[in-house]
C-alpha positions in Angstrom: 0.0 0.2 0.0 1.9 3.2 -1.1 0.7 6.9 -1.1 1.4 10.1 -2.1 2.1 13.1 0.3 0.9 15.3 -2.5 -3.3 14.4 -2.3 -5.4 17.1 -1.0 -6.1 16.8 2.7 -10.0 16.9 2.5 -11.7 13.3 3.6 -11.8 11.3 6.6 -13.9 10.7 9.1 -12.0 14.2 11.1 -10.9 16.0 8.0 -12.5 19.0 9.3 -10.6 18.9 12.4 -7.3 20.8 13.1 -5.2 19.7 15.9 -2.1 21.6 16.9 0.3 19.4 18.4 2.7 21.0 20.8 3.7 17.0 22.2 6.9 15.1 21.9 8.3 11.7 22.6 5.6 9.0 22.5 2.1 9.2 23.8 1.1 12.4 22.6 2.5 11.7 18.9 0.9 8.5 18.9 -2.7 10.3 19.7 -2.2 13.1 17.1 -1.0 10.0 14.6 -4.2 8.4 15.4 -6.2 12.1 14.2 -4.0 12.5 11.5 -4.9 8.8 10.0 -8.6 9.8 10.6 -8.2 12.9 8.2 -7.2 15.5 10.7 -5.0 18.6 9.9 -2.1 18.2 12.5 0.4 21.0 12.7 3.0 19.7 14.7 5.2 22.4 16.7 8.9 21.4 16.9 12.1 23.5 18.7 13.9 25.3 16.0 16.8 23.0 14.9 15.9 19.9 17.1 12.3 19.2 16.5 11.3 16.3 18.5 13.4 14.8 20.9 12.7 11.1 19.0 14.4 12.6 16.1 17.7 11.9 17.4 16.9 8.4 19.1 18.8 6.7 16.1 19.9 4.3 15.2 18.1 2.7 13.5 17.6 5.6 10.8 15.1 6.2 8.1 17.4 9.4 7.1 20.2 10.7 9.4 20.6 14.1 7.5 16.8 14.9 7.8 17.0 13.9 11.6 14.2 11.0 11.0 14.7 8.5 13.2 12.7 5.0 12.8 11.3 5.8 16.4 10.0 9.2 15.3 8.7 7.9 11.9 6.5 5.1 13.8 4.4 8.0 15.4 4.1 11.2 13.2 3.2 10.1 9.9 0.4 12.2 8.6 1.8 15.5 10.0 2.9 18.9 9.3 6.1 20.4 11.5 6.2 23.6 12.2 9.3 24.5 13.9 8.8 27.6 16.5 10.3 29.0 19.5 7.7 29.3 21.8 9.1 31.6 24.6 9.7 34.7 22.1 7.0 37.2 22.1 6.5 36.5 18.2 6.3 32.7 18.9 3.4 33.0 21.1 1.7 35.2 19.0 1.8 32.6 16.4 0.8 30.0 18.4 -2.4 32.0 19.7 -3.4 33.1 16.1 -3.2 29.5 15.4 -5.4 28.8 18.2 -8.2 30.9 16.7 -8.5 28.5 14.0 -7.8 25.2 15.7 -10.1 22.4 17.4 -7.6 21.0 19.4 -4.7 21.5 21.1 -2.5 19.0 22.8 0.8 19.4 24.9 2.9 17.4 27.5 5.0 19.7 29.1 5.4 19.9 32.4 3.0 21.3 34.6 3.1 24.8 34.8 5.5 25.2 31.9 3.0 26.6 29.5 1.4 28.8 31.9 4.6 30.9 31.7 4.2 31.7 28.1 0.5 32.4 28.7 -0.4 29.0 26.4 -2.2 27.5 29.3 -5.8 26.3 28.5 -7.3 29.3 31.0 -5.4 31.6 28.6 -6.2 30.4 25.3 -9.9 29.2 25.8 -10.4 32.9 26.1 -9.2 33.0 22.6 -11.3 30.1 21.3 -13.8 28.8 23.8 -14.6 25.8 21.8 -11.0 24.5 21.9 -10.6 21.3 23.1 -7.0 21.3 25.4 -5.4 17.9 26.1 -2.5 17.7 28.5 -0.3 14.5 29.3 1.8 13.9 31.9 3.2 10.9 34.0 1.3 11.4 37.0 -1.6 13.9 36.5 -2.6 17.7 36.9 -3.0 17.3 40.9 -2.0 14.9 43.6 1.2 14.7 45.5 3.5 13.4 42.7 2.3 15.5 39.9 5.5 17.7 39.7 7.4 14.5 39.0 8.8 13.4 35.6 7.5 10.3 34.4 8.7 7.7 32.0 7.3 4.6 30.5 9.6 1.7 32.7 8.7 3.7 35.7 5.0 3.2 35.4 5.0 -0.2 34.4 6.9 -0.5 37.6 4.6 1.2 39.7 1.4 0.8 38.1 1.6 -2.8 38.9 2.0 -4.0 35.6 5.3 -5.6 36.0 4.0 -7.4 39.0 2.3 -9.3 36.5 4.6 -9.7 34.1 7.6 -12.2 33.7 7.8 -15.7 35.4 6.8 -16.7 38.7 9.5 -16.0 41.2 9.9 -19.9 41.9 10.5 -20.3 38.0 14.3 -20.2 36.3 14.5 -17.0 35.5 11.8 -15.4 37.7 11.2 -12.0 38.5 9.3 -9.3 37.1 9.8 -7.9 33.3 8.6 -5.0 31.7 6.5 -5.3 28.3 8.9 -5.2 25.4 7.0 -1.7 24.1 6.7 1.7 25.8 3.2 0.2 26.7 1.8 3.0 29.2 3.0 5.6 26.3 0.7 3.5 23.8 -2.2 3.3 26.0 -1.9 6.7 27.4 -2.0 7.7 23.4 -5.0 5.5 22.6 -6.9 6.6 26.0 -6.4 10.4 24.7 -7.5 9.5 21.3 -11.0 8.8 22.9 -11.1 11.4 25.3 -10.6 14.1 22.4 -13.0 12.4 20.5 -15.8 12.4 23.1 -14.6 15.9 23.9 -15.2 17.0 20.4 -18.4 15.3 20.4 -19.6 17.1 23.7 -19.0 20.0 21.6 -21.5 19.4 19.2 -24.2 19.6 21.9 -22.9 22.4 24.2 -20.9 24.6 21.7 -17.8 24.8 24.0 -14.6 22.9 24.0 -13.2 21.7 27.1 -10.1 20.3 29.1 -8.7 17.3 29.4 -6.0 15.9 32.1 -4.3 12.5 30.6 -1.6 10.7 33.1 0.5 7.7 32.0 -0.3 6.5 35.3 -3.9 6.1 35.6 -3.7 4.5 32.2 -1.3 1.8 32.9 -3.4 0.7 36.2 -6.9 0.9 33.7 -5.0 -1.4 31.4 -4.5 -4.1 34.4 -8.7 -3.7 34.6 -9.5 -7.4 34.7 -6.5 -8.6 37.3 -7.6 -5.6 39.8 -10.8 -6.4 39.8 -10.3 -9.7 40.8 -8.1 -8.2 43.6 -11.0 -6.0 44.7 -13.1 -9.2 44.9 -11.1 -11.8 47.0 -8.3 -9.4 48.2 -5.9 -11.5 46.8 -2.9 -9.9 45.4 -2.5 -10.8 42.1 0.9 -12.7 41.0 3.3 -13.3 37.5 2.2 -16.9 35.4 4.9 -15.8 32.9 3.2 -17.3 29.7 0.1 -18.7 31.5 -3.6 -17.2 32.0 -4.6 -16.7 35.3 -8.1 -17.9 34.2 -7.8 -19.9 32.0 -6.0 -23.5 31.5 -4.3 -24.8 29.3 -3.6 -21.2 27.9 0.1 -21.0 27.5 3.3 -21.8 25.7 4.4 -25.3 25.1 7.5 -26.6 24.2 7.0 -28.9 20.9 9.2 -31.3 19.1 11.2 -28.6 16.9 10.1 -25.3 18.8 7.7 -23.7 20.8 3.6 -23.1 20.2 1.5 -21.1 22.2 -2.2 -23.1 22.5 -5.2 -20.9 23.8 -8.2 -22.8 25.3 -11.0 -20.4 25.8 -14.0 -22.4 27.3 -14.8 -26.0 28.2 -16.0 -26.9 24.4 -12.6 -25.9 23.2 -11.0 -28.1 26.0 -12.6 -30.9 24.8 -11.8 -30.5 21.0 -8.4 -30.0 22.2 -8.4 -33.3 23.8 -9.5 -34.9 20.7 -7.1 -33.1 19.0 -3.9 -34.0 20.5 -5.6 -37.6 20.9 -6.0 -37.4 24.8 -9.2 -39.1 25.4 -8.1 -39.9 28.7 -8.1 -36.2 29.9 -11.2 -35.0 28.2 -13.4 -38.0 29.8 -11.7 -37.3 33.4 -14.3 -35.2 35.5 -11.3 -33.1 37.0 -10.8 -31.6 33.9 -14.0 -31.1 32.6 -14.6 -27.5 33.7 -12.1 -24.7 34.0 -12.1 -24.4 37.6 -10.6 -27.8 37.8 -8.1 -27.2 35.2 -7.2 -23.7 37.2 -6.9 -25.2 40.7 -5.5 -28.4 39.1 -2.9 -26.7 37.1 0.5 -28.0 38.3 -1.6 -31.5 37.9 -2.6 -31.6 34.5 -0.2 -29.6 32.5 2.8 -32.4 32.7 0.4 -34.2 30.9 -0.5 -31.8 28.3 3.3 -31.0 27.9 4.8 -34.6 27.5 2.0 -34.9 24.8 2.9 -31.7 22.8 6.3 -32.9 22.1 5.1 -35.9 20.0 5.0 -33.4 16.9 6.9 -30.4 15.2 5.1 -26.9 15.2 3.4 -26.8 11.5 2.2 -30.2 12.2 0.5 -29.3 15.5 -0.8 -26.0 14.0 -2.3 -28.3 11.2 -3.8 -30.6 13.5 -5.3 -28.0 15.9 -6.6 -25.5 13.5 -8.5 -28.7 11.8 -10.4 -28.9 15.5 -10.9 -24.8 15.8 -8.2 -25.0 18.6 -7.0 -21.8 18.9 -3.0 -21.7 18.5 -0.2 -20.0 17.0 3.6 -19.9 15.9 5.7 -17.3 18.3 6.6 -15.0 15.5 9.4 -12.4 15.1 8.5 -9.2 13.3 10.4 -10.5 9.9 8.1 -13.5 9.9 4.8 -11.4 11.2 5.2 -9.9 7.9 5.3 -12.7 5.9 2.2 -14.1 7.1 -0.2 -14.3 4.4 -2.9 -12.9 6.2 -0.9 -9.9 7.3 -0.4 -9.6 3.9 -3.6 -9.5 2.7 -4.6 -6.7 5.5 -1.8 -4.9 4.1 -0.7 -3.8 7.6 2.5 -2.3 6.0 1.9 0.9 5.2 4.5 2.9 2.7 4.2 6.8 2.3 6.6 8.7 -0.2 8.3 11.7 -0.2 8.3 14.1 -3.2 11.6 12.7 -4.2 10.6 9.4 -4.3 12.2 7.9 -1.0 9.7 5.9 1.0 9.1 5.2 4.4 7.1 2.1 5.6 4.9 2.6 9.0 2.1 0.7 10.1 -1.5 1.1 9.0 -4.0 2.3 11.6 -5.9 -0.8 13.2 -9.0 1.7 13.1 -10.6 0.3 9.5 -13.5 2.7 9.1 -15.4 1.2 6.1 -16.8 4.6 5.1 -14.1 6.7 5.9 -11.1 5.1 6.1 -7.7 5.9 7.3 -5.3 7.4 4.7 -2.1 7.5 4.9 -1.2 11.1 2.5 1.8 12.4 4.4 4.8 10.8 5.4 6.7 11.5 8.9 7.7 15.2 8.5 11.1 16.8 8.2 11.7 19.4 10.4 10.2 22.5 9.8 8.6 21.4 6.2 5.6 22.9 6.4 6.8 26.3 8.1 5.7 28.9 4.9 2.9 26.7 3.9 1.3 27.6 7.5 2.8 30.9 8.3 2.2 32.4 4.6 -0.9 30.3 3.6 -2.9 29.7 6.6 -1.9 33.0 8.6 -1.1 35.1 6.3 2.6 36.3 6.9 4.4 37.7 3.9 7.5 36.0 2.6 9.7 38.6 4.0 8.3 38.3 7.5 8.8 34.5 7.2 12.8 34.9 6.4 12.8 37.7 8.9 11.4 35.1 11.7 14.1 32.5 10.5 16.8 35.0 10.6 15.8 35.9 14.5 15.5 32.1 15.5 11.5 32.1 16.0 10.9 29.5 13.5 
């Protein structure tokens, strides 16, 4: 799937929305990339000469000379880059002019930073009462830890996720583990997308925008909802099961003759089919294992029987057999294998966006598959300041001479 950045941006579910993106790193950019994929015009405001911190987070690089790392590219597709020094009077003035004609502002500055420049919600909503203003911080806008800096790894730890991730302490290699991606940032970006869309919908009813206070801590705790609700119910603190499941058995990795395979038996009917597939009628007929409750409480007795049987065939043999019995299963793919999967290829999950010079950047398609107004990928991740003239001249009406002067004075 390849798309040009020269197509008119006038379609998509959010094609009537303009977003002023003052965020950087991952949570905020992840949110605004969602909005851009859905058609919103996203103006990414970056520091002159440096840009978003993640531009320099390489290798791997997409283009070192243009300051585009793969990390930056993963979260900034579809945006226009405007370099602007917010600490200057003219920089502030330009932001205020953009706010007048924008629908959404999103930022992840430390608490109080933008207020010093008069760019906080209370100041900007006076300019545009319809403005939806989303702030993303580590701990939220209030509370005893509100002023602390926040990083994904820290929130995976203090938010409880690491306490249920990794092998049990009693197992080889046991101990807490972080998830392999910056999950606190990503989930906060997703929740922020939902919050912004809800606020825009509310604005249609009330005529007014609102302030949104998003926190990485809140989001990562919310992600553990099913485990936490169990704790609320019985007072038992959840612990690590490694690749097993607290509430389903068998639901884990099994070693097979030539590697490993995931088996995910989700209910009692699938359990019967699984036993039939692996030719273990003795287990299927044993009343101890008939219901999931028995399989959970008797996990330590049951799993060795299954593990021994799974070693009898290789991975592809088992997958073929288990799928013929409609038992959920799958190989453990690396990312090369993921994108060699025929179904992944069919779903066009790899998206190539093209620059005007013909070079391309491969990114991941949005999973938001709207049928009438599908996501579109009209712009590659922006080069630093690539839309300065377009925004300042065509959108705000500044002369070419003024724009050149802004550059000389290091405003842009």
